[in-house]
C-alpha positions in Angstrom: -96.1 -84.8 23.7 -95.1 -81.4 25.1 -95.6 -78.5 22.7 -93.4 -75.4 22.7 -95.8 -73.4 20.6 -97.5 -70.3 22.0 -101.0 -71.4 23.1 -103.3 -68.7 21.8 -106.8 -68.8 20.2 -107.6 -68.2 16.6 -109.5 -65.0 17.6 -106.4 -63.7 19.4 -104.2 -64.3 16.3 -106.8 -62.5 14.1 -107.0 -59.6 16.5 -103.2 -59.1 16.7 -102.7 -59.5 12.9 -105.6 -57.1 12.1 -104.1 -54.6 14.5 -101.2 -54.3 12.0 -102.9 -55.4 8.8 -106.5 -54.1 9.0 -107.5 -55.7 5.6 -106.2 -59.2 6.6 -108.6 -62.0 5.8 -108.8 -65.7 4.9 -106.9 -66.8 8.0 -105.8 -70.4 8.1 -103.7 -72.2 10.8 -100.7 -74.0 9.5 -99.2 -76.8 11.8 -95.7 -76.6 10.4 -94.1 -74.5 13.2 -92.1 -76.6 15.7 -91.7 -73.7 18.1 -94.1 -71.1 16.7 -97.8 -70.9 16.2 -98.1 -70.4 12.4 -101.0 -69.0 10.4 -101.4 -67.7 6.9 -103.5 -64.8 5.9 -104.3 -62.6 2.9 -104.4 -58.9 2.3 -105.6 -57.2 -0.8 -102.0 -57.2 -2.1 -100.6 -60.7 -1.2 -100.4 -63.7 1.0 -98.5 -63.6 4.3 -97.5 -66.0 7.1 -97.7 -65.0 10.7 -95.4 -66.7 13.2 -96.1 -66.3 16.9 -93.6 -67.0 19.7 -92.7 -65.8 23.2 -89.1 -65.2 22.3 -88.1 -63.1 19.2 -84.5 -64.2 18.7 -85.2 -66.6 15.8 -87.3 -63.9 14.1 -84.4 -61.5 14.0 -82.1 -64.3 12.7 -84.6 -65.1 9.9 -84.7 -61.4 9.0 -80.9 -61.2 9.0 -80.6 -64.3 6.9 -83.1 -63.0 4.4 -81.3 -59.6 4.2 -78.0 -61.3 3.6 -78.9 -64.2 1.4 -82.5 -63.6 0.2 -81.4 -62.7 -3.3 -79.6 -66.0 -3.7 -81.8 -68.4 -1.7 -85.5 -69.2 -1.9 -86.4 -68.0 1.5 -89.4 -65.8 2.4 -88.9 -62.1 3.1 -89.5 -61.1 6.7 -91.9 -58.1 6.4 -92.1 -57.1 10.0 -91.6 -58.2 13.6 -94.1 -56.9 16.2 -94.4 -57.3 20.0 -97.7 -57.4 21.9 -97.7 -57.9 25.6 -94.6 -60.1 25.7 -95.6 -62.1 22.7 -93.9 -61.7 19.3 -95.3 -61.8 15.8 -93.2 -62.1 12.7 -94.9 -61.6 9.4 -93.2 -63.0 6.3 -94.2 -63.3 2.6 -95.7 -66.6 1.8 
């Protein structure tokens, strides 16, 4: 079955996340993303989820939906969207 997920190594994910969250640890891959590579990680403050894709459109949509309806719907807050060499990373609260 063809996968649409970004094919990157665990080490690549850790390096990109740690570039933005130096105290990130306890990485764990989650296989729930249909179109994104999804991993969870912890910082000293809280747990986060990292979504990795080649195209950022759905990340901006998720951020906009949270900003508009997040107070009324149980959806995770989008903390940041980053770009690294043509690959996009969205970090959300877990």
